[in-house]
C-alpha positions in Angstrom: -0.1 -0.1 0.0 1.2 3.6 -1.0 1.4 6.2 1.3 -0.7 9.3 0.3 0.6 13.1 0.4 -1.5 16.3 -0.3 1.0 18.3 -2.1 -1.1 21.3 -3.1 -4.2 23.0 -1.9 -6.2 25.8 -3.6 -9.3 27.7 -3.3 -11.6 29.9 -5.5 -13.8 32.3 -3.7 -16.0 34.2 -6.1 -16.3 38.0 -6.3 -15.7 40.3 -3.5 -16.4 39.4 0.2 -20.0 40.4 1.2 -20.7 41.7 4.4 -23.6 41.2 6.7 -25.2 44.3 5.8 -25.0 43.8 2.2 -26.4 40.2 2.2 -30.2 41.0 1.6 -29.1 43.6 -1.3 -27.9 40.3 -3.3 -30.1 37.6 -1.9 -33.1 39.7 -2.0 -36.2 40.0 0.1 -39.0 37.4 0.1 -42.3 39.4 -0.6 -40.1 42.5 -0.4 -40.2 42.4 3.3 -36.8 42.4 5.2 -36.0 39.1 7.1 -36.7 38.9 10.6 -34.3 35.7 10.8 -31.3 37.4 9.3 -30.2 39.4 12.3 -30.7 36.5 14.8 -28.8 33.7 12.6 -25.8 36.1 11.9 -25.4 37.1 15.8 -25.1 33.6 16.7 -23.1 32.5 13.6 -20.2 34.9 14.1 -19.6 35.2 10.5 -18.6 38.4 8.9 -18.2 38.0 5.4 -18.7 35.4 2.7 -18.8 35.1 -1.0 -21.6 34.7 -3.5 -21.6 33.5 -7.2 -24.3 36.3 -7.9 -23.8 39.8 -8.0 -25.8 42.8 -6.9 -27.9 42.7 -10.0 -28.6 39.0 -9.1 -26.5 37.7 -12.1 -24.9 34.5 -12.0 -21.2 35.0 -12.3 -20.0 31.4 -11.8 -21.7 28.3 -11.6 -20.8 25.4 -9.4 -18.8 23.6 -12.2 -17.0 27.0 -13.1 -16.1 27.5 -9.4 -14.8 24.0 -9.0 -12.7 24.2 -12.3 -11.2 27.4 -11.2 -10.0 26.0 -8.1 -8.3 22.7 -9.8 -6.8 25.0 -12.3 -4.9 26.8 -9.3 -3.5 23.7 -8.2 -1.4 23.7 -11.6 2.4 24.9 -11.7 5.4 24.1 -13.6 5.7 20.6 -12.0 2.0 19.8 -12.3 -0.6 20.4 -15.0 -4.3 19.5 -15.3 -3.7 17.0 -17.9 -1.3 15.1 -15.3 -4.8 14.3 -13.3 -5.4 10.5 -13.1 -8.5 10.9 -10.8 -11.1 13.4 -10.3 -13.4 13.5 -7.3 -15.9 16.2 -6.8 -18.2 16.3 -4.0 -21.1 19.0 -3.6 -24.5 19.6 -2.0 -25.5 22.0 -4.8 -24.8 20.7 -8.1 -25.8 22.5 -11.2 -28.0 19.7 -12.3 -29.4 16.3 -11.4 -28.0 14.6 -14.3 -25.1 14.7 -15.3 -23.0 14.1 -12.2 -21.2 17.1 -10.8 -17.7 15.5 -11.8 -18.7 15.1 -15.5 -19.6 18.7 -15.7 -16.2 19.9 -13.9 -14.3 17.5 -16.4 -16.1 19.3 -19.3 -15.1 22.6 -17.9 -11.7 21.6 -17.6 -11.3 20.0 -21.0 -8.4 18.1 -20.1 -7.4 14.6 -21.2 -10.0 11.4 -20.5 -9.5 10.3 -16.8 -11.6 8.6 -13.9 -14.4 10.8 -12.3 -16.2 10.3 -9.1 -19.1 12.3 -7.7 -20.1 11.7 -4.0 -23.6 13.0 -3.2 -24.7 14.5 0.4 -24.0 17.8 2.3 -21.0 18.7 4.0 -19.6 15.4 4.0 -19.8 14.9 0.2 -16.3 16.9 0.0 -14.8 14.5 2.5 -16.2 11.6 0.6 -14.4 12.9 -2.5 -11.4 13.2 -0.1 -11.6 9.5 0.7 -12.1 7.9 -2.5 -8.9 9.9 -3.8 -7.0 8.7 -0.8 -7.9 5.2 -1.4 -7.2 4.9 -4.9 -3.9 6.5 -4.6 -3.0 4.2 -1.4 -4.2 1.2 -3.3 -1.8 2.0 -6.1 -4.8 2.5 -9.0 -3.7 5.8 -9.7 -0.7 8.0 -8.9 -2.7 10.9 -8.2 -5.8 12.4 -7.5 -7.6 15.7 -7.4 -10.3 16.1 -4.9 -12.7 19.1 -4.4 -15.6 20.3 -2.3 -17.8 23.2 -3.6 -21.1 25.0 -3.2 -23.3 27.6 -4.7 -26.0 28.0 -2.1 -26.9 31.3 -2.9 -28.9 29.9 -6.0 -31.3 28.3 -4.0 -31.3 31.2 -1.4 -32.4 33.7 -3.7 -35.4 35.6 -2.7 -37.4 34.8 -6.1 -37.0 30.9 -4.9 -39.4 31.5 -2.1 -43.0 32.3 -1.7 -44.3 33.0 1.9 -48.1 32.3 2.2 -50.0 32.9 5.5 -51.7 29.6 6.3 -54.4 31.5 8.1 -55.5 33.1 5.3 -54.7 30.7 2.2 -58.1 32.0 0.3 -56.6 35.5 0.2 -53.1 34.4 -0.5 -51.7 37.2 1.7 -47.8 37.2 1.7 -46.4 36.8 5.3 -42.5 36.9 6.6 -41.0 33.5 5.9 -41.2 31.2 8.7 -37.9 30.8 10.6 -37.2 27.2 9.3 -37.3 28.1 5.9 -35.3 31.3 6.1 -32.6 30.1 8.5 -30.3 28.7 5.6 -30.7 31.8 3.6 -28.3 33.6 6.0 -25.8 30.6 6.9 -24.5 29.5 3.7 -22.5 30.6 1.1 -20.4 30.0 -2.3 -17.0 28.8 -3.1 -14.7 26.1 -3.9 -11.6 24.1 -2.3 -9.3 21.5 -4.3 -6.2 19.6 -3.1 -3.9 17.3 -5.0 -2.9 13.9 -3.7 0.1 12.0 -4.7 2.2 9.1 -3.7 5.0 10.9 -3.0 5.7 14.3 -1.1 6.6 17.3 -3.0 7.4 21.0 -2.5 8.4 22.9 1.0 5.8 21.1 2.9 3.3 18.0 2.2 0.7 16.6 4.3 0.8 12.7 4.9 -2.7 11.4 5.2 -2.6 8.7 8.2 -6.4 7.7 8.0 -9.9 9.0 7.0 -12.8 7.7 9.2 -16.7 8.0 7.9 -19.5 7.4 10.4 -23.2 7.7 9.5 -26.2 7.7 12.5 -28.9 7.9 9.9 -30.0 4.6 11.5 -30.9 6.3 14.6 -32.1 9.8 13.5 -34.6 11.6 11.2 -33.8 13.8 8.2 -32.4 17.4 9.4 -31.1 19.2 6.3 -32.7 18.6 3.0 -33.8 19.7 -0.4 -35.6 18.9 -3.4 -37.9 17.3 -1.1 -40.8 17.6 1.9 -39.8 16.0 5.1 -42.6 13.5 6.6 -43.9 12.8 10.2 -41.9 9.5 10.1 -38.6 11.3 9.2 -38.5 10.3 5.8 -39.0 12.5 2.9 -41.1 12.9 -0.3 -39.5 14.2 -3.5 -40.8 17.3 -5.0 -41.4 15.5 -8.1 -44.6 14.2 -6.6 -46.1 17.6 -5.9 -47.9 20.0 -7.9 -46.2 22.8 -9.3 -48.0 25.5 -7.0 -47.2 23.6 -3.8 -43.6 23.1 -4.9 -43.1 26.9 -5.1 -45.0 27.7 -2.1 -43.3 25.4 0.0 -39.9 26.0 -1.7 -39.5 22.4 -2.2 -36.4 22.9 -4.4 -34.4 24.9 -1.7 -32.5 23.7 1.4 -34.2 23.5 4.6 -33.3 23.0 8.0 -34.9 21.2 11.0 -33.2 23.6 13.7 -34.4 22.0 16.5 -33.3 18.8 15.7 -29.9 20.1 14.7 -29.4 21.8 18.2 -30.5 18.7 19.9 -28.1 16.2 18.2 -25.2 17.7 16.2 -22.8 18.3 19.0 -23.3 14.8 20.9 -23.2 12.7 17.8 -20.0 14.6 16.7 -18.4 14.1 20.0 -19.5 10.2 19.6 -18.1 10.1 16.1 -14.7 11.5 17.5 -14.5 8.9 20.3 -15.2 6.1 18.0 -12.2 7.3 15.8 -10.0 7.9 18.5 -10.7 4.5 19.9 -10.3 2.7 16.3 -7.3 4.8 15.4 -5.5 4.7 18.7 -5.2 8.8 18.5 -7.5 11.5 19.7 -8.0 15.2 19.3 -6.3 15.9 22.4 -3.1 14.4 20.9 -2.9 16.7 17.9 -1.5 20.1 16.9 -4.2 21.5 14.7 -7.8 20.6 15.2 -9.9 21.8 12.5 -13.7 21.5 13.0 -16.0 22.3 10.3 -18.2 24.7 12.7 -21.3 25.8 10.7 -21.7 28.4 13.2 -19.7 30.0 16.2 -22.9 28.9 17.9 -21.5 25.5 18.4 -17.9 26.3 19.4 -18.3 26.1 23.2 -20.8 23.1 23.4 -18.4 21.1 21.2 -15.6 22.4 23.3 -17.4 21.4 26.7 -18.7 18.1 25.1 -15.2 17.0 24.2 -13.5 18.0 27.4 -16.0 15.9 29.3 -15.3 12.9 27.0 -11.7 13.5 27.7 -10.8 14.3 24.3 -10.7 17.9 24.4 -7.6 20.4 23.5 -6.8 24.0 24.2 -8.7 26.6 21.9 -5.4 28.0 20.7 -5.2 24.7 18.9 -8.2 24.9 17.0 -8.2 26.5 13.6 -11.1 28.0 11.7 -11.8 30.4 9.2 -15.7 30.6 9.2 -15.9 34.4 10.2 -14.0 35.2 7.0 -15.3 32.8 4.5 -18.5 31.4 5.9 -20.2 28.3 5.9 -19.2 26.7 2.6 -20.7 23.2 3.0 -18.7 20.8 1.5 -15.6 23.3 0.9 -15.5 24.3 4.3 -12.8 21.7 5.3 -10.7 22.2 2.2 -11.1 26.0 2.8 -9.6 25.8 6.1 -7.0 23.2 5.4 -5.9 25.7 2.3 -5.6 28.6 4.8 -3.6 26.6 7.5 -1.5 24.8 4.8 -0.3 28.5 3.2 -0.1 30.1 6.7 3.6 29.7 7.3 2.7 27.9 10.9 3.0 24.4 9.8 6.3 22.4 10.9 7.5 19.0 10.1 6.0 16.3 12.5 2.9 18.2 13.6 -0.4 16.5 13.2 -3.9 18.0 11.7 -7.2 16.5 12.7 -10.0 17.2 10.4 -13.4 16.8 11.8 -16.5 17.5 9.3 -20.0 16.9 10.6 -23.2 16.7 8.3 -26.7 17.3 9.4 -28.5 16.0 6.2 -29.2 12.8 8.2 -26.4 12.9 10.9 -22.9 11.5 9.1 -19.5 12.6 10.5 -16.1 12.3 9.0 -12.6 12.6 10.6 -9.1 12.6 9.1 -5.5 12.8 10.4 -2.8 14.1 8.7 0.9 14.6 9.5 3.2 17.7 8.1 6.3 16.4 6.1 
């Protein structure tokens, strides 16, 4: 089995950073009414700026495949070109279309040589599933290298014209009403961008990251659907596809947009995150308390303190100075967030040989978690 090294990491964040006060100018107001949810969500999230692939005229500047291709192209240098890629793994929660796959469309934008592709689906963990597929391919000797990505264009489904808020108390009059919290929540949480990394079977450059292991754990057997899109959730925790509803219901209930059960999220996301960390620690003989940098994908700063407290109670806690996130500057970019944080740390000048980095990525779709350990070479 080959050792696997991350030798290059790149990102692409579209357009200028968007401050909190500018968000509604770009995403728009549902029914021409300011959001009652926005200030609450932003205060708790701690996010100050983010990026959108749409401009103030609400014109799309980059689709998801284009964002991803731009990040991949930034991996190229005099020693590696996009024509050298042997495997392309692209994870996203917001592909530009249902068919063809996201990786197919990215490959089409790149227009490099014929190669193997892989398109994991899901939410935040889809980028880490791409990471694991690439890692296993290079480790098994199936390929000498793999380019793995995470990318999102959440702004497309957050734009105001995708929502119609109708008062349930006056269905006959169809009077508009402010959007309910559960439907408005994710509009102010998610943003756009792409991250890409190159895995090879040998180290290269001033520093490389040797991948020690990647763990994946789903708790869908225990928990109901929490974050969903393109469907409506049923009372038993399953979902019903938007294809089975009439057009007016799809539009009024915004069934093609992303939605979140905030109560289910708050009740479970941290407890199961710590459980996944404990399982990985026991399986791999290493815990977060033993590493130099802990990179948790925090969807909101709201979760930082409870995560730290529960990790401490479980005996796997570590000081905050060893935590590393860039959430407040780039926002919650779903499947790209782990890539963007790792890219930031990789190019920070802070890494030294022998240091260990733990990536921890939760996914609230139906509660899946992925953890990975890397060593600086």
